[in-house]
C-alpha positions in Angstrom: 123.1 119.4 160.4 120.4 121.8 159.3 119.9 123.8 156.1 117.1 125.9 154.3 115.5 127.1 150.9 112.5 128.5 149.0 112.6 128.1 145.2 110.0 126.3 143.1 111.5 124.3 140.3 110.6 123.5 136.7 110.9 120.4 134.7 114.7 120.5 134.8 115.3 122.1 138.2 114.7 125.6 137.2 112.0 127.9 138.4 108.5 126.8 137.3 107.7 130.3 136.1 109.6 129.1 133.0 107.3 127.6 130.4 107.0 125.7 127.2 105.7 126.4 123.8 102.1 125.6 123.0 101.1 122.5 121.1 101.9 122.4 117.4 100.6 119.8 114.9 102.7 119.4 111.8 99.9 117.4 110.1 101.7 114.1 110.2 99.6 111.2 111.3 100.6 107.6 110.8 99.0 104.3 111.7 101.7 103.9 114.3 100.3 106.8 116.2 97.1 104.8 116.7 94.7 107.7 117.6 91.8 105.7 116.4 90.2 108.7 114.7 91.9 108.7 111.4 89.8 109.2 108.3 90.4 107.0 105.2 91.1 108.3 101.8 89.2 107.3 98.8 91.8 105.9 96.4 91.1 105.2 92.6 93.3 102.6 90.9 93.4 102.5 87.1 94.3 99.0 86.1 93.7 95.7 87.9 97.0 93.9 86.9 99.4 92.6 89.4 100.6 96.1 90.4 97.1 97.6 90.7 95.7 94.6 92.7 98.8 94.6 95.0 98.4 98.4 95.6 94.7 97.8 96.3 95.4 95.1 98.9 98.1 97.2 100.7 95.9 100.3 100.8 92.9 98.3 101.9 94.8 96.9 104.7 96.0 100.4 105.6 92.4 101.3 106.1 91.5 103.2 103.0 88.5 103.0 100.6 89.8 101.5 97.4 88.1 101.4 94.0 89.9 99.6 91.1 88.9 100.2 87.5 89.8 97.6 84.9 89.2 98.0 81.2 88.8 94.2 80.5 86.1 91.9 81.7 88.5 89.3 83.1 86.6 86.7 81.0 89.6 84.7 80.0 92.9 85.5 81.7 96.1 84.7 79.9 99.7 84.8 81.0 102.8 82.7 81.4 105.2 82.3 84.3 106.6 85.0 86.4 109.5 85.4 88.8 108.8 86.1 92.5 112.3 87.0 93.6 113.1 87.4 97.4 112.4 91.1 97.3 109.0 90.5 95.8 108.1 87.4 97.7 108.7 89.2 100.9 106.1 91.8 100.1 103.6 89.2 99.0 104.0 87.3 102.3 103.5 90.5 104.4 100.3 91.1 102.6 99.2 87.5 103.2 99.8 86.0 99.9 101.7 82.7 100.2 102.8 81.9 96.7 103.5 78.2 97.4 99.8 77.8 98.0 99.1 78.2 94.3 101.9 76.1 93.0 104.9 78.4 93.0 108.1 76.4 93.1 111.6 77.4 94.3 114.3 78.5 91.9 117.0 75.8 92.5 119.4 75.7 89.6 120.6 77.9 86.8 122.4 76.7 83.6 123.6 78.9 80.7 124.5 77.5 77.4 125.5 78.7 73.9 123.3 78.3 70.8 124.8 74.9 70.2 123.9 73.6 73.7 127.4 73.8 75.1 127.2 74.6 78.8 128.9 78.0 79.7 128.0 78.0 83.3 126.0 76.1 85.8 125.0 77.2 89.4 123.3 75.4 92.2 121.1 78.3 93.6 119.9 76.5 96.7 123.0 77.4 98.8 123.2 80.9 97.5 119.5 81.5 98.2 120.0 80.9 101.9 121.3 84.5 102.3 117.8 85.9 101.5 115.0 86.3 104.0 112.5 84.9 101.5 112.5 82.3 98.8 113.1 82.9 95.1 110.0 81.4 93.5 108.8 80.8 90.0 105.0 81.3 89.8 102.2 81.1 87.2 101.1 84.7 86.4 97.5 83.7 86.2 97.6 81.9 89.6 99.2 84.9 91.2 96.7 87.3 89.6 93.8 85.2 90.8 95.2 85.1 94.3 95.6 88.9 94.3 92.2 89.4 93.0 90.5 87.1 95.6 92.3 88.9 98.4 91.5 92.4 97.1 87.7 91.8 97.0 87.3 89.2 99.7 85.1 90.1 102.7 87.6 88.3 104.8 90.8 90.0 105.7 92.0 93.3 107.0 90.1 96.5 105.9 87.1 96.9 103.7 87.1 95.0 100.4 88.2 96.8 97.3 85.6 97.7 94.8 86.5 96.0 91.5 84.9 97.6 88.4 85.5 95.7 85.2 84.8 96.9 81.7 85.6 100.4 82.9 88.0 101.8 80.3 89.5 105.1 81.4 89.5 107.9 78.9 91.1 110.7 80.9 92.6 111.4 84.3 92.4 114.9 86.0 95.4 114.6 88.2 94.8 118.0 89.9 91.3 117.2 91.1 91.5 113.5 91.4 88.8 112.7 88.8 88.9 109.9 86.2 86.5 109.9 83.2 85.5 106.7 81.5 84.8 106.0 77.8 81.1 105.4 78.6 80.9 109.0 80.0 80.8 108.4 83.8 83.3 109.8 86.3 84.8 108.8 89.6 86.5 111.1 92.2 89.0 110.3 94.8 91.6 111.8 97.1 94.3 109.8 95.3 94.5 108.3 91.8 97.0 105.6 91.0 97.8 104.7 87.4 98.5 101.0 87.1 97.4 100.5 83.6 100.6 99.2 82.0 102.9 100.1 79.3 100.4 102.0 77.2 99.1 103.9 80.2 96.3 106.4 79.8 97.0 107.7 83.3 100.6 108.6 82.3 99.3 110.9 79.6 98.0 113.2 82.3 101.5 113.6 83.8 103.4 113.8 80.5 101.5 113.3 77.3 104.7 113.4 75.3 106.2 110.3 77.0 105.5 107.3 74.9 106.9 103.7 75.2 109.6 103.0 72.6 111.0 99.8 71.2 114.1 98.3 72.8 115.1 96.6 69.5 114.0 93.3 70.9 110.7 91.4 71.0 109.7 88.3 73.0 107.0 85.7 72.8 106.1 83.3 75.5 104.5 79.9 75.7 103.9 77.1 78.2 104.5 73.4 77.7 103.7 70.6 80.2 106.9 69.4 81.6 105.8 65.8 81.0 105.6 66.4 77.3 109.2 67.3 77.1 110.3 64.6 79.5 108.6 61.9 77.4 110.4 62.9 74.2 113.9 61.2 74.2 115.4 64.0 72.3 114.5 66.6 74.9 114.2 64.6 78.1 117.6 65.6 79.3 116.6 69.2 79.4 114.3 68.7 82.4 116.4 66.5 84.7 116.3 69.0 87.6 113.4 70.6 89.4 113.4 74.3 89.8 116.1 74.7 87.0 116.2 77.9 84.9 118.0 77.4 81.5 119.2 80.1 79.1 120.5 79.5 75.6 122.4 82.4 74.1 123.2 83.5 70.6 124.7 87.0 69.9 121.4 88.7 69.3 118.8 86.4 70.8 118.2 83.9 73.6 115.8 81.4 74.9 114.8 81.2 78.6 113.1 78.2 80.1 112.0 77.6 83.7 109.3 75.6 85.5 106.3 76.7 87.5 103.2 75.2 89.0 105.0 72.8 91.3 107.4 71.9 88.4 104.7 70.6 86.2 104.7 73.4 83.5 107.6 74.8 81.6 107.6 78.5 80.7 109.5 79.6 77.6 110.5 83.1 76.7 112.0 83.6 73.2 113.8 86.9 72.8 114.8 88.0 69.3 115.4 91.2 67.3 112.2 93.2 66.8 112.7 93.4 63.1 111.7 89.8 63.0 108.3 90.5 64.6 106.2 93.4 63.6 100.9 116.1 89.9 99.3 116.1 91.5 97.0 113.5 92.9 98.1 110.9 90.4 100.8 108.3 91.0 102.0 105.7 88.4 103.1 102.3 89.3 104.4 99.2 87.5 104.8 99.4 83.7 102.8 102.6 83.6 105.7 104.3 85.3 108.7 102.2 84.2 108.2 99.5 81.5 110.6 96.7 82.0 112.3 94.3 79.6 112.0 90.7 80.7 115.7 90.0 81.3 115.8 90.0 85.1 112.3 88.8 86.1 111.8 92.1 87.9 109.0 93.7 86.0 106.1 92.4 88.1 108.4 92.7 91.1 108.9 96.4 90.5 105.2 96.9 90.3 104.6 95.0 93.5 107.4 97.1 95.2 105.6 100.3 93.9 102.4 99.1 95.5 104.1 98.4 98.8 105.7 101.8 98.8 102.6 103.8 98.0 100.8 102.1 100.8 103.5 103.0 103.2 103.4 106.7 102.4 99.6 106.8 102.5 98.7 105.4 105.9 95.3 105.7 107.5 94.9 109.3 108.6 96.5 110.8 105.6 94.6 114.0 104.8 93.7 115.2 101.3 96.0 118.2 101.7 98.9 115.9 102.4 98.4 113.7 99.3 100.5 115.7 96.8 103.6 115.8 99.1 103.2 112.1 99.9 103.0 111.1 96.2 106.1 113.2 95.5 107.8 111.3 98.3 106.7 108.0 96.7 108.3 109.1 93.5 111.5 110.0 95.3 111.6 106.7 97.1 111.1 104.6 94.0 112.7 106.5 91.1 116.3 105.5 91.7 115.8 101.8 92.3 113.3 101.3 89.5 115.5 103.3 87.0 118.5 101.3 88.0 116.8 97.9 87.6 115.3 99.1 84.3 118.7 100.1 83.1 120.3 96.8 84.1 117.6 95.0 82.2 118.4 96.9 79.1 122.1 96.1 79.5 121.5 92.4 80.1 119.1 92.4 77.1 121.8 93.6 74.7 123.5 91.5 72.2 126.7 89.5 72.8 126.0 89.3 76.5 128.4 86.5 77.1 131.2 88.6 75.7 130.7 91.4 78.2 133.0 90.1 80.9 132.9 93.4 82.8 129.2 92.9 83.8 128.8 92.0 87.5 125.9 89.7 87.3 126.1 88.7 91.0 126.2 92.4 91.9 123.0 92.9 89.9 121.4 89.9 91.7 122.4 91.3 95.1 121.0 94.7 94.3 117.7 93.2 93.1 117.2 90.6 95.8 118.7 92.3 98.9 115.9 94.7 99.3 112.5 94.9 101.1 110.4 97.8 99.9 108.2 97.8 102.9 111.3 98.3 105.1 112.9 100.8 102.8 109.8 102.9 102.2 108.9 102.8 105.9 112.4 104.2 106.8 112.2 106.9 104.1 108.7 107.9 105.3 110.0 108.1 108.9 112.8 110.4 107.7 110.3 112.5 105.8 108.1 112.9 108.9 111.1 113.8 111.0 112.1 116.4 108.4 108.8 118.3 108.6 109.9 120.1 111.8 113.1 121.9 110.8 114.6 122.5 114.2 114.3 119.7 116.7 116.5 117.9 119.2 118.4 114.8 118.1 120.3 112.7 120.5 121.4 109.1 120.8 120.4 106.6 119.7 120.0 108.4 116.3 118.6 105.4 114.4 115.2 105.8 116.0 114.6 109.4 115.1 114.1 112.4 117.3 113.8 111.5 121.0 110.6 112.5 122.7 111.1 114.5 125.9 109.9 117.5 127.8 110.6 119.8 124.8 109.2 117.8 121.8 107.3 114.8 120.8 108.8 112.1 118.5 108.3 114.3 115.4 109.9 117.4 116.9 106.6 119.2 117.7 106.9 121.3 120.8 105.1 120.2 124.0 103.1 122.3 126.3 103.5 122.1 130.1 100.6 124.5 130.7 98.4 121.9 132.4 101.2 120.1 134.3 101.3 120.5 138.0 104.1 121.1 140.5 104.5 120.8 144.3 107.8 122.3 145.5 109.1 122.1 149.0 112.1 124.4 149.6 114.4 125.3 152.5 116.5 128.4 152.2 119.6 128.8 154.5 122.4 131.2 155.3 125.8 129.5 154.9 129.5 129.9 154.1 130.3 131.8 150.8 133.8 130.5 150.9 132.6 126.9 150.8 130.0 127.7 148.2 132.7 129.1 146.0 134.3 125.7 145.8 131.1 124.3 144.1 131.5 126.8 141.2 133.1 125.2 138.1 136.8 124.8 138.9 139.2 126.5 136.6 136.5 128.3 134.7 136.7 132.1 134.7 133.7 134.4 135.0 131.9 133.0 138.0 131.6 135.0 141.2 129.2 136.2 143.9 127.5 139.5 143.1 127.9 140.7 146.8 131.1 140.8 148.8 131.5 138.9 152.1 132.0 135.4 153.4 128.4 134.5 154.0 125.9 133.7 151.2 122.5 132.1 150.8 121.5 128.7 149.2 118.4 126.5 149.0 117.5 122.9 148.7 114.4 122.7 146.6 112.5 119.4 146.0 109.7 119.3 143.3 107.1 116.8 142.4 105.9 117.1 138.8 102.7 115.5 137.6 100.4 115.4 134.6 103.4 115.6 132.3 102.3 115.0 128.7 105.7 113.6 127.7 105.5 111.0 130.4 102.0 109.8 129.5 100.4 112.0 132.3 102.8 110.7 134.9 105.6 112.6 136.7 108.8 112.4 138.8 110.7 114.1 141.6 113.8 116.1 141.6 115.9 117.9 144.3 118.7 120.4 143.7 121.0 122.8 145.4 120.6 126.4 144.3 123.3 129.0 145.2 121.8 132.5 145.2 123.4 135.7 144.1 125.9 134.3 141.6 126.8 136.1 138.4 128.7 134.9 135.3 130.6 137.2 132.8 131.2 135.7 129.4 135.0 136.0 128.5 134.0 136.3 124.8 131.1 138.7 124.8 131.6 140.5 128.2 127.9 140.1 128.9 127.0 139.3 132.6 124.3 136.9 133.7 122.9 136.9 137.2 121.0 134.1 138.8 121.1 131.1 141.1 123.9 128.7 140.3 122.8 125.0 140.4 125.8 122.7 140.9 123.8 119.5 141.1 120.2 118.3 140.5 119.1 114.8 141.5 116.1 113.1 139.8 114.5 109.8 140.3 113.7 109.0 136.7 116.2 108.3 134.0 114.3 110.0 131.1 114.5 113.6 132.3 118.1 113.0 133.5 119.2 111.9 130.0 117.3 114.6 128.1 118.3 117.4 130.5 122.0 116.5 130.4 122.1 116.2 126.6 119.8 119.0 125.5 120.2 121.5 128.2 123.6 120.8 129.9 122.0 120.3 133.3 124.2 118.7 135.9 121.8 115.8 136.7 122.4 112.6 138.6 120.1 109.8 139.8 118.8 109.5 143.3 115.8 107.9 144.9 113.5 110.6 146.2 110.7 109.6 148.5 108.1 112.0 149.8 105.8 111.6 152.7 103.1 114.4 153.0 100.9 114.8 156.0 98.3 117.5 156.9 100.8 119.7 158.6 104.2 118.5 157.5 106.3 117.5 154.4 109.1 115.0 154.6 111.7 114.0 151.9 114.2 111.2 152.0 116.9 110.7 149.4 119.1 107.7 148.7 120.9 105.3 146.3 120.3 101.6 146.1 118.8 101.4 149.6 121.4 103.7 151.2 119.8 106.9 152.6 122.0 110.0 152.3 119.6 112.8 153.0 116.4 113.9 154.9 114.5 117.2 154.7 111.5 118.0 156.9 109.1 120.9 156.9 106.7 121.0 159.9 104.0 123.3 161.2 102.7 124.1 157.7 100.0 126.8 157.5 98.5 128.3 154.5 99.9 131.8 153.6 97.4 134.6 154.0 99.1 137.0 151.5 99.9 136.6 147.8 103.2 134.9 147.1 105.3 135.8 144.0 105.6 133.0 141.4 109.4 133.3 141.5 110.5 131.9 144.8 114.2 131.4 144.6 114.4 133.5 147.8 116.3 136.4 146.2 116.3 138.6 143.1 117.8 135.9 140.9 117.0 136.4 137.2 117.4 132.8 136.3 119.3 129.6 136.7 123.1 129.3 135.8 124.7 125.9 135.1 127.9 124.7 133.5 127.8 122.3 130.6 130.7 119.8 130.2 130.8 116.9 127.8 134.1 114.9 127.6 135.7 114.0 124.2 135.6 110.3 123.2 138.8 108.3 123.1 141.5 107.2 125.5 144.0 109.6 124.0 141.4 112.4 124.5 141.2 112.1 128.2 140.8 115.5 129.8 139.6 117.1 126.5 136.1 118.5 126.2 133.7 118.4 123.4 131.5 121.0 125.2 132.6 123.3 128.0 130.5 126.5 128.6 128.0 128.2 130.9 124.2 128.0 130.3 121.7 130.5 131.5 117.9 130.0 131.8 116.2 133.4 132.1 112.9 133.2 134.2 111.2 136.0 132.3 111.6 134.2 128.9 109.7 131.2 130.1 106.3 130.5 128.5 104.0 129.8 130.2 104.7 131.4 133.5 104.0 129.2 136.4 100.8 129.9 138.4 101.1 129.3 142.2 97.7 128.3 143.5 98.6 127.6 147.1 101.5 128.3 149.4 102.1 126.7 152.8 104.6 128.3 155.2 106.6 126.1 157.5 107.1 126.9 161.2 110.2 124.8 161.4 112.5 123.2 158.9 115.6 121.1 159.0 117.7 118.8 156.8 120.5 116.3 157.3 123.0 115.1 154.7 125.4 112.2 155.3 128.2 111.6 152.8 128.4 108.0 153.8 131.4 106.1 152.3 132.7 105.1 148.9 131.5 101.5 149.6 128.0 102.7 150.5 127.7 105.4 147.8 130.2 104.3 145.1 129.1 106.8 142.5 127.8 109.6 144.7 130.0 109.8 147.7 132.2 112.6 146.3 129.1 114.7 145.6 127.1 114.1 148.8 130.2 114.5 151.0 130.7 118.0 149.6 127.0 118.9 150.2 127.3 117.6 153.8 130.2 120.1 154.4 127.9 123.1 154.1 127.3 124.7 157.5 123.9 126.2 158.3 124.1 129.6 160.1 120.4 130.3 159.8 117.2 128.9 158.4 115.9 131.8 156.4 112.6 130.3 155.3 110.8 127.1 154.2 107.6 126.6 152.3 105.6 124.3 150.1 104.2 125.8 146.9 101.6 124.2 144.6 100.6 125.3 141.1 100.2 124.7 137.4 102.4 125.4 134.5 105.8 123.6 134.2 108.6 125.0 132.1 110.3 122.8 129.5 113.4 125.0 130.0 113.7 125.5 126.2 114.7 129.1 127.0 118.1 127.9 128.3 121.0 129.1 126.1 124.7 129.2 126.1 126.3 132.3 127.7 
């Protein structure tokens, strides 16, 4: 059997005179993009406490220049024990801080008693703690601070060391220009300023000078006692029978909390009692500077550490100064709800008569606190933010991974350009039966017909090789389709008529364009192997499935055309490509129902850029052969190939090979 065509094809089987939009940069750059040319930001951190140092480490590891300014001289550090719950310990481990290395011990038991020592509740936490990715640890605050300080300024490790400036008390922060002024009169300027200077934050005054910390009605004092001292006293020895045990004694308006640290050798005491018995910006706040915490959940330092992780995520290497305000606003959005909720829970738990408040869901609070990883959470929110920067973009399955890159967009939804992509199209146009071609129009759908009367019509087989495709990393693929010329479609709803070449089937040898073309454009694509052998005077194409060949096309006696050839080579005056989109509904009871069922038209004149044909070779002879084989040999394609094999060839009208640049992304396709 012999057949024939002349129609160059674009990225989805349409004419290559269709084009794509030019490149567009939404300004989003992340470390994941790995361009290797990102410029670091200079980041100033006010305060070198746990939050400030953690932020310094995370931002250093992200590749930025970090300068930390601390008002004290770090001459004699003080501090008691601190909780490193699973949500906090996980961040520490990601940054390279292994808390067990400096004596942090697991939280194993919890016992609550009334003021007379009667046990209210006891829990073995070891089994419960298995549901968390990371251990719940009890650390010494000084040891944690020392480990953070060493990692921040060490020459070893990822990124350049943080600059730590002690005895640098900040007097004022200009959040608009990123300038901090010191009491001694000097200044420092950066692209980002982070306020990590605690409850009585100077940095916070630049955002809201009227916001001041206020008393909760409770005060606390802490002290440390060697465990051995309590163990050696017969009156108190029973209090330290278990390693890793946290004990709480409650009275209506006060409580004592005791837990071990430093490999269970030191006991930390927190005594909480009524206070009456004790007398935008380029600025972001973290830790107690942003959200002071009461000590009732052991989450104060943890929240500061989570803040540090979050701000490092939203300021990856490559963040430009102009992007900083939006990124810091995103940081605030990410952290506000969680920090506020934990802060509120701490206030509730710190209230009087806690043991009488049966409605409190203490396990729910614990699950909320511990069941969180701020690196993961912020990374996802940052992804969603990046995806949102391009308002209109293609989304398709699987949705969890964001916009799918393809011919029409990159992962962030930015349009791609096919201006420098290349195409080589071999086409054979033939005269055939119009009555048979009509059977390849969408069955049962009104509006399709041939523009001209008669029982003969023209069709083409067109095979295109695409290369230098940016969305495929500079690679390419082959596709071959059947184009029925002189078809028109009249929309039943609008009455508008569209004229073009109807394409009932397009085969491609790569899954990526098949999926994107079917889902985004409604193109009737299926897979086939497509092998091409090109010689000096001939061009041969072989198509198949799983080793079974079903078609061959040959163009021989190729000679270069001496006259200019139009860029649109469908072989007739077709205005574009017509296809019919059909997507079935989901569910057994929905068999036969459609989620989408309509005509699609891609108008050649709307394509940008227009294809530029640089060379045309005319064939002296052309032929093709199609064999429908059997269901056994072509179990998924037999019904398609058998119909193509039925087409008679009354005359070979023409055959040619066209080469050129400029490949359409077919984004001009639209429903009729």
